[in-house]
mmCIF file of the N, C-alpha and C atoms, coordinates in Angstrom:
data_MODEL
# 
_entry.id   MODEL 
# 
loop_
_atom_site.group_PDB 
_atom_site.id 
_atom_site.type_symbol 
_atom_site.label_atom_id 
_atom_site.label_alt_id 
_atom_site.label_comp_id 
_atom_site.label_asym_id 
_atom_site.label_entity_id 
_atom_site.label_seq_id 
_atom_site.pdbx_PDB_ins_code 
_atom_site.Cartn_x 
_atom_site.Cartn_y 
_atom_site.Cartn_z 
_atom_site.occupancy 
_atom_site.B_iso_or_equiv 
_atom_site.pdbx_formal_charge 
_atom_site.auth_seq_id 
_atom_site.auth_comp_id 
_atom_site.auth_asym_id 
_atom_site.auth_atom_id 
_atom_site.pdbx_PDB_model_num 
ATOM 1   N N  . MET A 1 1  ? 0.841  -1.176 0.000  1.00 0.00 ? 1  MET A N  1 
ATOM 2   C CA . MET A 1 1  ? 0.000  0.000  0.000  1.00 0.00 ? 1  MET A CA 1 
ATOM 3   C C  . MET A 1 1  ? 0.889  1.243  0.000  1.00 0.00 ? 1  MET A C  1 
ATOM 4   N N  . LYS A 1 2  ? 0.574  2.179  -0.837 1.00 0.00 ? 2  LYS A N  1 
ATOM 5   C CA . LYS A 1 2  ? 1.336  3.416  -0.953 1.00 0.00 ? 2  LYS A CA 1 
ATOM 6   C C  . LYS A 1 2  ? 0.871  4.424  0.104  1.00 0.00 ? 2  LYS A C  1 
ATOM 7   N N  . LEU A 1 3  ? 1.837  5.037  0.773  1.00 0.00 ? 3  LEU A N  1 
ATOM 8   C CA . LEU A 1 3  ? 1.529  6.068  1.760  1.00 0.00 ? 3  LEU A CA 1 
ATOM 9   C C  . LEU A 1 3  ? 0.894  7.266  1.067  1.00 0.00 ? 3  LEU A C  1 
ATOM 10  N N  . GLN A 1 4  ? -0.277 7.688  1.557  1.00 0.00 ? 4  GLN A N  1 
ATOM 11  C CA . GLN A 1 4  ? -0.982 8.780  0.918  1.00 0.00 ? 4  GLN A CA 1 
ATOM 12  C C  . GLN A 1 4  ? -1.093 10.014 1.804  1.00 0.00 ? 4  GLN A C  1 
ATOM 13  N N  . ALA A 1 5  ? -0.854 9.867  3.098  1.00 0.00 ? 5  ALA A N  1 
ATOM 14  C CA . ALA A 1 5  ? -0.983 11.017 3.993  1.00 0.00 ? 5  ALA A CA 1 
ATOM 15  C C  . ALA A 1 5  ? -0.187 10.785 5.271  1.00 0.00 ? 5  ALA A C  1 
ATOM 16  N N  . VAL A 1 6  ? 0.201  11.863 5.881  1.00 0.00 ? 6  VAL A N  1 
ATOM 17  C CA . VAL A 1 6  ? 0.855  11.838 7.181  1.00 0.00 ? 6  VAL A CA 1 
ATOM 18  C C  . VAL A 1 6  ? 0.093  12.807 8.071  1.00 0.00 ? 6  VAL A C  1 
ATOM 19  N N  . ILE A 1 7  ? -0.255 12.368 9.273  1.00 0.00 ? 7  ILE A N  1 
ATOM 20  C CA . ILE A 1 7  ? -1.007 13.216 10.194 1.00 0.00 ? 7  ILE A CA 1 
ATOM 21  C C  . ILE A 1 7  ? -0.102 13.598 11.357 1.00 0.00 ? 7  ILE A C  1 
ATOM 22  N N  . PHE A 1 8  ? 0.002  14.887 11.609 1.00 0.00 ? 8  PHE A N  1 
ATOM 23  C CA . PHE A 1 8  ? 0.745  15.392 12.760 1.00 0.00 ? 8  PHE A CA 1 
ATOM 24  C C  . PHE A 1 8  ? -0.254 15.959 13.760 1.00 0.00 ? 8  PHE A C  1 
ATOM 25  N N  . ASP A 1 9  ? -0.079 15.633 15.008 1.00 0.00 ? 9  ASP A N  1 
ATOM 26  C CA . ASP A 1 9  ? -0.951 16.144 16.064 1.00 0.00 ? 9  ASP A CA 1 
ATOM 27  C C  . ASP A 1 9  ? -0.154 17.145 16.892 1.00 0.00 ? 9  ASP A C  1 
ATOM 28  N N  . LEU A 1 10 ? 0.342  18.176 16.219 1.00 0.00 ? 10 LEU A N  1 
ATOM 29  C CA . LEU A 1 10 ? 1.250  19.139 16.819 1.00 0.00 ? 10 LEU A CA 1 
ATOM 30  C C  . LEU A 1 10 ? 0.701  19.796 18.074 1.00 0.00 ? 10 LEU A C  1 
ATOM 31  N N  . PHE A 1 11 ? -0.571 20.147 18.062 1.00 0.00 ? 11 PHE A N  1 
ATOM 32  C CA . PHE A 1 11 ? -1.146 20.853 19.203 1.00 0.00 ? 11 PHE A CA 1 
ATOM 33  C C  . PHE A 1 11 ? -2.054 19.966 20.043 1.00 0.00 ? 11 PHE A C  1 
ATOM 34  N N  . HIS A 1 12 ? -1.873 18.655 19.944 1.00 0.00 ? 12 HIS A N  1 
ATOM 35  C CA . HIS A 1 12 ? -2.603 17.682 20.754 1.00 0.00 ? 12 HIS A CA 1 
ATOM 36  C C  . HIS A 1 12 ? -4.115 17.858 20.646 1.00 0.00 ? 12 HIS A C  1 
ATOM 37  N N  . THR A 1 13 ? -4.612 18.019 19.436 1.00 0.00 ? 13 THR A N  1 
ATOM 38  C CA . THR A 1 13 ? -6.051 18.099 19.226 1.00 0.00 ? 13 THR A CA 1 
ATOM 39  C C  . THR A 1 13 ? -6.665 16.707 19.075 1.00 0.00 ? 13 THR A C  1 
ATOM 40  N N  . LEU A 1 14 ? -5.846 15.709 18.794 1.00 0.00 ? 14 LEU A N  1 
ATOM 41  C CA . LEU A 1 14 ? -6.328 14.342 18.652 1.00 0.00 ? 14 LEU A CA 1 
ATOM 42  C C  . LEU A 1 14 ? -6.026 13.479 19.867 1.00 0.00 ? 14 LEU A C  1 
ATOM 43  N N  . THR A 1 15 ? -4.940 13.799 20.559 1.00 0.00 ? 15 THR A N  1 
ATOM 44  C CA . THR A 1 15 ? -4.555 13.066 21.758 1.00 0.00 ? 15 THR A CA 1 
ATOM 45  C C  . THR A 1 15 ? -4.068 14.054 22.804 1.00 0.00 ? 15 THR A C  1 
ATOM 46  N N  . GLY A 1 16 ? -4.189 13.684 24.036 1.00 0.00 ? 16 GLY A N  1 
ATOM 47  C CA . GLY A 1 16 ? -3.681 14.523 25.105 1.00 0.00 ? 16 GLY A CA 1 
ATOM 48  C C  . GLY A 1 16 ? -2.178 14.440 25.185 1.00 0.00 ? 16 GLY A C  1 
ATOM 49  N N  . PRO A 1 17 ? -1.507 15.518 25.584 1.00 0.00 ? 17 PRO A N  1 
ATOM 50  C CA . PRO A 1 17 ? -0.041 15.476 25.682 1.00 0.00 ? 17 PRO A CA 1 
ATOM 51  C C  . PRO A 1 17 ? 0.437  14.495 26.735 1.00 0.00 ? 17 PRO A C  1 
ATOM 52  N N  . GLU A 1 18 ? -0.440 14.123 27.656 1.00 0.00 ? 18 GLU A N  1 
ATOM 53  C CA . GLU A 1 18 ? -0.056 13.189 28.709 1.00 0.00 ? 18 GLU A CA 1 
ATOM 54  C C  . GLU A 1 18 ? -0.268 11.733 28.313 1.00 0.00 ? 18 GLU A C  1 
ATOM 55  N N  . ALA A 1 19 ? -0.676 11.482 27.062 1.00 0.00 ? 19 ALA A N  1 
ATOM 56  C CA . ALA A 1 19 ? -0.933 10.117 26.606 1.00 0.00 ? 19 ALA A CA 1 
ATOM 57  C C  . ALA A 1 19 ? 0.327  9.266  26.771 1.00 0.00 ? 19 ALA A C  1 
ATOM 58  N N  . GLU A 1 20 ? 0.170  8.094  27.317 1.00 0.00 ? 20 GLU A N  1 
ATOM 59  C CA . GLU A 1 20 ? 1.295  7.177  27.517 1.00 0.00 ? 20 GLU A CA 1 
ATOM 60  C C  . GLU A 1 20 ? 1.399  6.255  26.307 1.00 0.00 ? 20 GLU A C  1 
ATOM 61  N N  . TRP A 1 21 ? 2.489  6.321  25.586 1.00 0.00 ? 21 TRP A N  1 
ATOM 62  C CA . TRP A 1 21 ? 2.682  5.462  24.429 1.00 0.00 ? 21 TRP A CA 1 
ATOM 63  C C  . TRP A 1 21 ? 4.086  4.899  24.366 1.00 0.00 ? 21 TRP A C  1 
ATOM 64  N N  . SER A 1 22 ? 4.866  5.160  25.382 1.00 0.00 ? 22 SER A N  1 
ATOM 65  C CA . SER A 1 22 ? 6.250  4.722  25.343 1.00 0.00 ? 22 SER A CA 1 
ATOM 66  C C  . SER A 1 22 ? 6.717  4.325  26.727 1.00 0.00 ? 22 SER A C  1 
ATOM 67  N N  . ASP A 1 23 ? 7.711  3.452  26.764 1.00 0.00 ? 23 ASP A N  1 
ATOM 68  C CA . ASP A 1 23 ? 8.322  3.072  28.028 1.00 0.00 ? 23 ASP A CA 1 
ATOM 69  C C  . ASP A 1 23 ? 9.408  4.062  28.452 1.00 0.00 ? 23 ASP A C  1 
ATOM 70  N N  . LEU A 1 24 ? 9.738  4.997  27.566 1.00 0.00 ? 24 LEU A N  1 
ATOM 71  C CA . LEU A 1 24 ? 10.767 5.979  27.888 1.00 0.00 ? 24 LEU A CA 1 
ATOM 72  C C  . LEU A 1 24 ? 10.220 7.009  28.876 1.00 0.00 ? 24 LEU A C  1 
ATOM 73  N N  . PRO A 1 25 ? 11.066 7.540  29.735 1.00 0.00 ? 25 PRO A N  1 
ATOM 74  C CA . PRO A 1 25 ? 10.593 8.565  30.676 1.00 0.00 ? 25 PRO A CA 1 
ATOM 75  C C  . PRO A 1 25 ? 10.316 9.882  29.961 1.00 0.00 ? 25 PRO A C  1 
ATOM 76  N N  . TRP A 1 26 ? 9.486  10.702 30.557 1.00 0.00 ? 26 TRP A N  1 
ATOM 77  C CA . TRP A 1 26 ? 9.212  12.035 30.029 1.00 0.00 ? 26 TRP A CA 1 
ATOM 78  C C  . TRP A 1 26 ? 10.490 12.858 30.043 1.00 0.00 ? 26 TRP A C  1 
ATOM 79  N N  . THR A 1 27 ? 10.662 13.693 29.044 1.00 0.00 ? 27 THR A N  1 
ATOM 80  C CA . THR A 1 27 ? 11.835 14.559 28.961 1.00 0.00 ? 27 THR A CA 1 
ATOM 81  C C  . THR A 1 27 ? 11.989 15.369 30.231 1.00 0.00 ? 27 THR A C  1 
ATOM 82  N N  . SER A 1 28 ? 10.910 15.947 30.710 1.00 0.00 ? 28 SER A N  1 
ATOM 83  C CA . SER A 1 28 ? 10.971 16.780 31.913 1.00 0.00 ? 28 SER A CA 1 
ATOM 84  C C  . SER A 1 28 ? 11.454 15.982 33.119 1.00 0.00 ? 28 SER A C  1 
ATOM 85  N N  . ASP A 1 29 ? 11.044 14.719 33.227 1.00 0.00 ? 29 ASP A N  1 
ATOM 86  C CA . ASP A 1 29 ? 11.474 13.886 34.352 1.00 0.00 ? 29 ASP A CA 1 
ATOM 87  C C  . ASP A 1 29 ? 12.974 13.594 34.289 1.00 0.00 ? 29 ASP A C  1 
ATOM 88  N N  . VAL A 1 30 ? 13.473 13.301 33.088 1.00 0.00 ? 30 VAL A N  1 
ATOM 89  C CA . VAL A 1 30 ? 14.914 13.037 32.921 1.00 0.00 ? 30 VAL A CA 1 
ATOM 90  C C  . VAL A 1 30 ? 15.721 14.276 33.311 1.00 0.00 ? 30 VAL A C  1 
ATOM 91  N N  . LEU A 1 31 ? 15.194 15.434 32.951 1.00 0.00 ? 31 LEU A N  1 
ATOM 92  C CA . LEU A 1 31 ? 15.906 16.687 33.214 1.00 0.00 ? 31 LEU A CA 1 
ATOM 93  C C  . LEU A 1 31 ? 15.701 17.194 34.631 1.00 0.00 ? 31 LEU A C  1 
ATOM 94  N N  . GLY A 1 32 ? 14.736 16.624 35.355 1.00 0.00 ? 32 GLY A N  1 
ATOM 95  C CA . GLY A 1 32 ? 14.449 17.084 36.706 1.00 0.00 ? 32 GLY A CA 1 
ATOM 96  C C  . GLY A 1 32 ? 13.699 18.408 36.719 1.00 0.00 ? 32 GLY A C  1 
ATOM 97  N N  . ILE A 1 33 ? 12.902 18.632 35.684 1.00 0.00 ? 33 ILE A N  1 
ATOM 98  C CA . ILE A 1 33 ? 12.137 19.870 35.541 1.00 0.00 ? 33 ILE A CA 1 
ATOM 99  C C  . ILE A 1 33 ? 10.648 19.535 35.665 1.00 0.00 ? 33 ILE A C  1 
ATOM 100 N N  . ASP A 1 34 ? 9.910  20.346 36.383 1.00 0.00 ? 34 ASP A N  1 
ATOM 101 C CA . ASP A 1 34 ? 8.477  20.169 36.531 1.00 0.00 ? 34 ASP A CA 1 
ATOM 102 C C  . ASP A 1 34 ? 7.814  20.100 35.151 1.00 0.00 ? 34 ASP A C  1 
ATOM 103 N N  . ARG A 1 35 ? 6.889  19.163 34.961 1.00 0.00 ? 35 ARG A N  1 
ATOM 104 C CA . ARG A 1 35 ? 6.240  18.993 33.649 1.00 0.00 ? 35 ARG A CA 1 
ATOM 105 C C  . ARG A 1 35 ? 5.497  20.251 33.206 1.00 0.00 ? 35 ARG A C  1 
ATOM 106 N N  . GLY A 1 36 ? 4.862  20.928 34.138 1.00 0.00 ? 36 GLY A N  1 
ATOM 107 C CA . GLY A 1 36 ? 4.158  22.163 33.788 1.00 0.00 ? 36 GLY A CA 1 
ATOM 108 C C  . GLY A 1 36 ? 5.108  23.230 33.289 1.00 0.00 ? 36 GLY A C  1 
ATOM 109 N N  . VAL A 1 37 ? 6.252  23.361 33.939 1.00 0.00 ? 37 VAL A N  1 
ATOM 110 C CA . VAL A 1 37 ? 7.268  24.335 33.526 1.00 0.00 ? 37 VAL A CA 1 
ATOM 111 C C  . VAL A 1 37 ? 7.807  23.951 32.152 1.00 0.00 ? 37 VAL A C  1 
ATOM 112 N N  . TRP A 1 38 ? 8.081  22.665 31.947 1.00 0.00 ? 38 TRP A N  1 
ATOM 113 C CA . TRP A 1 38 ? 8.603  22.201 30.659 1.00 0.00 ? 38 TRP A CA 1 
ATOM 114 C C  . TRP A 1 38 ? 7.599  22.473 29.541 1.00 0.00 ? 38 TRP A C  1 
ATOM 115 N N  . ASN A 1 39 ? 6.337  22.160 29.779 1.00 0.00 ? 39 ASN A N  1 
ATOM 116 C CA . ASN A 1 39 ? 5.315  22.414 28.760 1.00 0.00 ? 39 ASN A CA 1 
ATOM 117 C C  . ASN A 1 39 ? 5.191  23.903 28.465 1.00 0.00 ? 39 ASN A C  1 
ATOM 118 N N  . GLU A 1 40 ? 5.313  24.734 29.480 1.00 0.00 ? 40 GLU A N  1 
ATOM 119 C CA . GLU A 1 40 ? 5.281  26.187 29.285 1.00 0.00 ? 40 GLU A CA 1 
ATOM 120 C C  . GLU A 1 40 ? 6.429  26.635 28.378 1.00 0.00 ? 40 GLU A C  1 
ATOM 121 N N  . LEU A 1 41 ? 7.613  26.086 28.611 1.00 0.00 ? 41 LEU A N  1 
ATOM 122 C CA . LEU A 1 41 ? 8.760  26.400 27.751 1.00 0.00 ? 41 LEU A CA 1 
ATOM 123 C C  . LEU A 1 41 ? 8.489  26.016 26.304 1.00 0.00 ? 41 LEU A C  1 
ATOM 124 N N  . LEU A 1 42 ? 7.936  24.840 26.102 1.00 0.00 ? 42 LEU A N  1 
ATOM 125 C CA . LEU A 1 42 ? 7.676  24.356 24.750 1.00 0.00 ? 42 LEU A CA 1 
ATOM 126 C C  . LEU A 1 42 ? 6.595  25.155 24.036 1.00 0.00 ? 42 LEU A C  1 
ATOM 127 N N  . VAL A 1 43 ? 5.569  25.559 24.765 1.00 0.00 ? 43 VAL A N  1 
ATOM 128 C CA . VAL A 1 43 ? 4.413  26.185 24.129 1.00 0.00 ? 43 VAL A CA 1 
ATOM 129 C C  . VAL A 1 43 ? 4.556  27.691 23.976 1.00 0.00 ? 43 VAL A C  1 
ATOM 130 N N  . THR A 1 44 ? 5.070  28.372 24.998 1.00 0.00 ? 44 THR A N  1 
ATOM 131 C CA . THR A 1 44 ? 5.042  29.839 24.956 1.00 0.00 ? 44 THR A CA 1 
ATOM 132 C C  . THR A 1 44 ? 6.407  30.516 24.926 1.00 0.00 ? 44 THR A C  1 
ATOM 133 N N  . ARG A 1 45 ? 7.482  29.772 25.149 1.00 0.00 ? 45 ARG A N  1 
ATOM 134 C CA . ARG A 1 45 ? 8.780  30.438 25.243 1.00 0.00 ? 45 ARG A CA 1 
ATOM 135 C C  . ARG A 1 45 ? 9.820  29.898 24.270 1.00 0.00 ? 45 ARG A C  1 
ATOM 136 N N  . SER A 1 46 ? 9.344  29.305 23.175 1.00 0.00 ? 46 SER A N  1 
ATOM 137 C CA . SER A 1 46 ? 10.328 28.777 22.223 1.00 0.00 ? 46 SER A CA 1 
ATOM 138 C C  . SER A 1 46 ? 9.911  29.055 20.777 1.00 0.00 ? 46 SER A C  1 
ATOM 139 N N  . ARG A 1 47 ? 9.508  30.285 20.524 1.00 0.00 ? 47 ARG A N  1 
ATOM 140 C CA . ARG A 1 47 ? 9.135  30.659 19.148 1.00 0.00 ? 47 ARG A CA 1 
ATOM 141 C C  . ARG A 1 47 ? 10.292 30.398 18.186 1.00 0.00 ? 47 ARG A C  1 
ATOM 142 N N  . TRP A 1 48 ? 11.514 30.628 18.625 1.00 0.00 ? 48 TRP A N  1 
ATOM 143 C CA . TRP A 1 48 ? 12.701 30.380 17.811 1.00 0.00 ? 48 TRP A CA 1 
ATOM 144 C C  . TRP A 1 48 ? 12.740 28.927 17.344 1.00 0.00 ? 48 TRP A C  1 
ATOM 145 N N  . ARG A 1 49 ? 12.294 28.013 18.210 1.00 0.00 ? 49 ARG A N  1 
ATOM 146 C CA . ARG A 1 49 ? 12.258 26.588 17.858 1.00 0.00 ? 49 ARG A CA 1 
ATOM 147 C C  . ARG A 1 49 ? 11.186 26.347 16.807 1.00 0.00 ? 49 ARG A C  1 
ATOM 148 N N  . LEU A 1 50 ? 10.009 26.920 17.022 1.00 0.00 ? 50 LEU A N  1 
ATOM 149 C CA . LEU A 1 50 ? 8.898  26.731 16.096 1.00 0.00 ? 50 LEU A CA 1 
ATOM 150 C C  . LEU A 1 50 ? 9.164  27.375 14.741 1.00 0.00 ? 50 LEU A C  1 
ATOM 151 N N  . ALA A 1 51 ? 9.957  28.449 14.730 1.00 0.00 ? 51 ALA A N  1 
ATOM 152 C CA . ALA A 1 51 ? 10.274 29.152 13.487 1.00 0.00 ? 51 ALA A CA 1 
ATOM 153 C C  . ALA A 1 51 ? 11.434 28.497 12.728 1.00 0.00 ? 51 ALA A C  1 
ATOM 154 N N  . GLY A 1 52 ? 12.006 27.444 13.306 1.00 0.00 ? 52 GLY A N  1 
ATOM 155 C CA . GLY A 1 52 ? 13.076 26.728 12.633 1.00 0.00 ? 52 GLY A CA 1 
ATOM 156 C C  . GLY A 1 52 ? 14.441 27.371 12.740 1.00 0.00 ? 52 GLY A C  1 
ATOM 157 N N  . GLN A 1 53 ? 14.601 28.308 13.671 1.00 0.00 ? 53 GLN A N  1 
ATOM 158 C CA . GLN A 1 53 ? 15.909 28.939 13.854 1.00 0.00 ? 53 GLN A CA 1 
ATOM 159 C C  . GLN A 1 53 ? 16.919 27.949 14.423 1.00 0.00 ? 53 GLN A C  1 
ATOM 160 N N  . GLU A 1 54 ? 16.438 26.942 15.118 1.00 0.00 ? 54 GLU A N  1 
ATOM 161 C CA . GLU A 1 54 ? 17.275 25.834 15.586 1.00 0.00 ? 54 GLU A CA 1 
ATOM 162 C C  . GLU A 1 54 ? 16.535 24.560 15.235 1.00 0.00 ? 54 GLU A C  1 
ATOM 163 N N  . THR A 1 55 ? 17.227 23.617 14.612 1.00 0.00 ? 55 THR A N  1 
ATOM 164 C CA . THR A 1 55 ? 16.574 22.375 14.207 1.00 0.00 ? 55 THR A CA 1 
ATOM 165 C C  . THR A 1 55 ? 17.162 21.125 14.858 1.00 0.00 ? 55 THR A C  1 
ATOM 166 N N  . ASP A 1 56 ? 18.309 21.275 15.490 1.00 0.00 ? 56 ASP A N  1 
ATOM 167 C CA . ASP A 1 56 ? 18.925 20.132 16.167 1.00 0.00 ? 56 ASP A CA 1 
ATOM 168 C C  . ASP A 1 56 ? 18.135 19.835 17.443 1.00 0.00 ? 56 ASP A C  1 
ATOM 169 N N  . PRO A 1 57 ? 17.509 18.655 17.550 1.00 0.00 ? 57 PRO A N  1 
ATOM 170 C CA . PRO A 1 57 ? 16.662 18.372 18.709 1.00 0.00 ? 57 PRO A CA 1 
ATOM 171 C C  . PRO A 1 57 ? 17.407 18.412 20.040 1.00 0.00 ? 57 PRO A C  1 
ATOM 172 N N  . TYR A 1 58 ? 18.656 17.981 20.048 1.00 0.00 ? 58 TYR A N  1 
ATOM 173 C CA . TYR A 1 58 ? 19.420 17.993 21.299 1.00 0.00 ? 58 TYR A CA 1 
ATOM 174 C C  . TYR A 1 58 ? 19.750 19.424 21.720 1.00 0.00 ? 58 TYR A C  1 
ATOM 175 N N  . ALA A 1 59 ? 20.074 20.273 20.762 1.00 0.00 ? 59 ALA A N  1 
ATOM 176 C CA . ALA A 1 59 ? 20.343 21.684 21.062 1.00 0.00 ? 59 ALA A CA 1 
ATOM 177 C C  . ALA A 1 59 ? 19.073 22.368 21.576 1.00 0.00 ? 59 ALA A C  1 
ATOM 178 N N  . ILE A 1 60 ? 17.936 22.013 21.003 1.00 0.00 ? 60 ILE A N  1 
ATOM 179 C CA . ILE A 1 60 ? 16.666 22.595 21.446 1.00 0.00 ? 60 ILE A CA 1 
ATOM 180 C C  . ILE A 1 60 ? 16.391 22.222 22.892 1.00 0.00 ? 60 ILE A C  1 
ATOM 181 N N  . VAL A 1 61 ? 16.492 20.946 23.201 1.00 0.00 ? 61 VAL A N  1 
ATOM 182 C CA . VAL A 1 61 ? 16.230 20.494 24.572 1.00 0.00 ? 61 VAL A CA 1 
ATOM 183 C C  . VAL A 1 61 ? 17.226 21.123 25.529 1.00 0.00 ? 61 VAL A C  1 
ATOM 184 N N  . ARG A 1 62 ? 18.494 21.147 25.153 1.00 0.00 ? 62 ARG A N  1 
ATOM 185 C CA . ARG A 1 62 ? 19.534 21.724 26.010 1.00 0.00 ? 62 ARG A CA 1 
ATOM 186 C C  . ARG A 1 62 ? 19.257 23.202 26.282 1.00 0.00 ? 62 ARG A C  1 
ATOM 187 N N  . THR A 1 63 ? 18.927 23.960 25.252 1.00 0.00 ? 63 THR A N  1 
ATOM 188 C CA . THR A 1 63 ? 18.666 25.393 25.404 1.00 0.00 ? 63 THR A CA 1 
ATOM 189 C C  . THR A 1 63 ? 17.482 25.636 26.329 1.00 0.00 ? 63 THR A C  1 
ATOM 190 N N  . LEU A 1 64 ? 16.395 24.917 26.100 1.00 0.00 ? 64 LEU A N  1 
ATOM 191 C CA . LEU A 1 64 ? 15.208 25.089 26.935 1.00 0.00 ? 64 LEU A CA 1 
ATOM 192 C C  . LEU A 1 64 ? 15.469 24.669 28.381 1.00 0.00 ? 64 LEU A C  1 
ATOM 193 N N  . ALA A 1 65 ? 16.121 23.533 28.557 1.00 0.00 ? 65 ALA A N  1 
ATOM 194 C CA . ALA A 1 65 ? 16.401 23.045 29.910 1.00 0.00 ? 65 ALA A CA 1 
ATOM 195 C C  . ALA A 1 65 ? 17.303 24.000 30.670 1.00 0.00 ? 65 ALA A C  1 
ATOM 196 N N  . HIS A 1 66 ? 18.283 24.563 29.998 1.00 0.00 ? 66 HIS A N  1 
ATOM 197 C CA . HIS A 1 66 ? 19.208 25.471 30.669 1.00 0.00 ? 66 HIS A CA 1 
ATOM 198 C C  . HIS A 1 66 ? 18.565 26.811 31.014 1.00 0.00 ? 66 HIS A C  1 
ATOM 199 N N  . GLU A 1 67 ? 17.405 27.116 30.427 1.00 0.00 ? 67 GLU A N  1 
ATOM 200 C CA . GLU A 1 67 ? 16.653 28.290 30.871 1.00 0.00 ? 67 GLU A CA 1 
ATOM 201 C C  . GLU A 1 67 ? 16.155 28.094 32.302 1.00 0.00 ? 67 GLU A C  1 
ATOM 202 N N  . VAL A 1 68 ? 15.900 26.851 32.668 1.00 0.00 ? 68 VAL A N  1 
ATOM 203 C CA . VAL A 1 68 ? 15.399 26.528 34.002 1.00 0.00 ? 68 VAL A CA 1 
ATOM 204 C C  . VAL A 1 68 ? 16.544 26.214 34.955 1.00 0.00 ? 68 VAL A C  1 
ATOM 205 N N  . ASP A 1 69 ? 17.509 25.419 34.482 1.00 0.00 ? 69 ASP A N  1 
ATOM 206 C CA . ASP A 1 69 ? 18.604 24.971 35.343 1.00 0.00 ? 69 ASP A CA 1 
ATOM 207 C C  . ASP A 1 69 ? 19.874 24.810 34.521 1.00 0.00 ? 69 ASP A C  1 
ATOM 208 N N  . SER A 1 70 ? 20.736 25.781 34.601 1.00 0.00 ? 70 SER A N  1 
ATOM 209 C CA . SER A 1 70 ? 21.959 25.763 33.792 1.00 0.00 ? 70 SER A CA 1 
ATOM 210 C C  . SER A 1 70 ? 22.986 24.742 34.278 1.00 0.00 ? 70 SER A C  1 
ATOM 211 N N  . THR A 1 71 ? 22.712 24.074 35.396 1.00 0.00 ? 71 THR A N  1 
ATOM 212 C CA . THR A 1 71 ? 23.660 23.084 35.921 1.00 0.00 ? 71 THR A CA 1 
ATOM 213 C C  . THR A 1 71 ? 23.389 21.667 35.416 1.00 0.00 ? 71 THR A C  1 
ATOM 214 N N  . ILE A 1 72 ? 22.350 21.480 34.602 1.00 0.00 ? 72 ILE A N  1 
ATOM 215 C CA . ILE A 1 72 ? 22.088 20.146 34.051 1.00 0.00 ? 72 ILE A CA 1 
ATOM 216 C C  . ILE A 1 72 ? 23.260 19.769 33.141 1.00 0.00 ? 72 ILE A C  1 
ATOM 217 N N  . PRO A 1 73 ? 23.890 18.616 33.393 1.00 0.00 ? 73 PRO A N  1 
ATOM 218 C CA . PRO A 1 73 ? 25.068 18.219 32.614 1.00 0.00 ? 73 PRO A CA 1 
ATOM 219 C C  . PRO A 1 73 ? 24.766 18.066 31.126 1.00 0.00 ? 73 PRO A C  1 
ATOM 220 N N  . ARG A 1 74 ? 25.726 18.446 30.290 1.00 0.00 ? 74 ARG A N  1 
ATOM 221 C CA . ARG A 1 74 ? 25.546 18.384 28.833 1.00 0.00 ? 74 ARG A CA 1 
ATOM 222 C C  . ARG A 1 74 ? 25.291 16.964 28.336 1.00 0.00 ? 74 ARG A C  1 
ATOM 223 N N  . ASN A 1 75 ? 25.876 15.957 28.992 1.00 0.00 ? 75 ASN A N  1 
ATOM 224 C CA . ASN A 1 75 ? 25.691 14.581 28.511 1.00 0.00 ? 75 ASN A CA 1 
ATOM 225 C C  . ASN A 1 75 ? 24.259 14.081 28.737 1.00 0.00 ? 75 ASN A C  1 
ATOM 226 N N  . THR A 1 76 ? 23.455 14.827 29.459 1.00 0.00 ? 76 THR A N  1 
ATOM 227 C CA . THR A 1 76 ? 22.043 14.482 29.651 1.00 0.00 ? 76 THR A CA 1 
ATOM 228 C C  . THR A 1 76 ? 21.278 14.622 28.341 1.00 0.00 ? 76 THR A C  1 
ATOM 229 N N  . PHE A 1 77 ? 21.760 15.447 27.428 1.00 0.00 ? 77 PHE A N  1 
ATOM 230 C CA . PHE A 1 77 ? 21.034 15.798 26.219 1.00 0.00 ? 77 PHE A CA 1 
ATOM 231 C C  . PHE A 1 77 ? 21.397 14.956 25.006 1.00 0.00 ? 77 PHE A C  1 
ATOM 232 N N  . SER A 1 78 ? 21.934 13.779 25.212 1.00 0.00 ? 78 SER A N  1 
ATOM 233 C CA . SER A 1 78 ? 22.264 12.930 24.073 1.00 0.00 ? 78 SER A CA 1 
ATOM 234 C C  . SER A 1 78 ? 21.696 11.531 24.314 1.00 0.00 ? 78 SER A C  1 
ATOM 235 N N  . GLY A 1 79 ? 21.623 10.775 23.260 1.00 0.00 ? 79 GLY A N  1 
ATOM 236 C CA . GLY A 1 79 ? 21.123 9.413  23.367 1.00 0.00 ? 79 GLY A CA 1 
ATOM 237 C C  . GLY A 1 79 ? 19.613 9.345  23.298 1.00 0.00 ? 79 GLY A C  1 
ATOM 238 N N  . SER A 1 80 ? 19.077 8.199  23.665 1.00 0.00 ? 80 SER A N  1 
ATOM 239 C CA . SER A 1 80 ? 17.642 7.969  23.524 1.00 0.00 ? 80 SER A CA 1 
ATOM 240 C C  . SER A 1 80 ? 16.931 7.929  24.881 1.00 0.00 ? 80 SER A C  1 
ATOM 241 N N  . ARG A 1 81 ? 17.454 8.639  25.862 1.00 0.00 ? 81 ARG A N  1 
ATOM 242 C CA . ARG A 1 81 ? 16.857 8.606  27.197 1.00 0.00 ? 81 ARG A CA 1 
ATOM 243 C C  . ARG A 1 81 ? 15.643 9.502  27.316 1.00 0.00 ? 81 ARG A C  1 
ATOM 244 N N  . ILE A 1 82 ? 15.425 10.391 26.350 1.00 0.00 ? 82 ILE A N  1 
ATOM 245 C CA . ILE A 1 82 ? 14.335 11.352 26.479 1.00 0.00 ? 82 ILE A CA 1 
ATOM 246 C C  . ILE A 1 82 ? 13.341 11.222 25.338 1.00 0.00 ? 82 ILE A C  1 
ATOM 247 N N  . ARG A 1 83 ? 12.140 11.684 25.610 1.00 0.00 ? 83 ARG A N  1 
ATOM 248 C CA . ARG A 1 83 ? 11.134 11.718 24.543 1.00 0.00 ? 83 ARG A CA 1 
ATOM 249 C C  . ARG A 1 83 ? 10.448 13.050 24.557 1.00 0.00 ? 83 ARG A C  1 
# 
């Protein structure tokens, strides 16, 4: 079967952001950041990310996390430990 469409649920209109679909821990939990604070960073304080000024996912997470806690070690932002 040929792929005819791709659906993105960018603003969680089809599923809740808290939907559990993975065994991986939440990004905010790995970083030690409150989920509400993390979601606030993603939704209202990262226009630069949404505008494509930064596209590297690890750099995005690192930049946002360091807005809250600049002492989070850099090696936290690599690998598949976060979602």
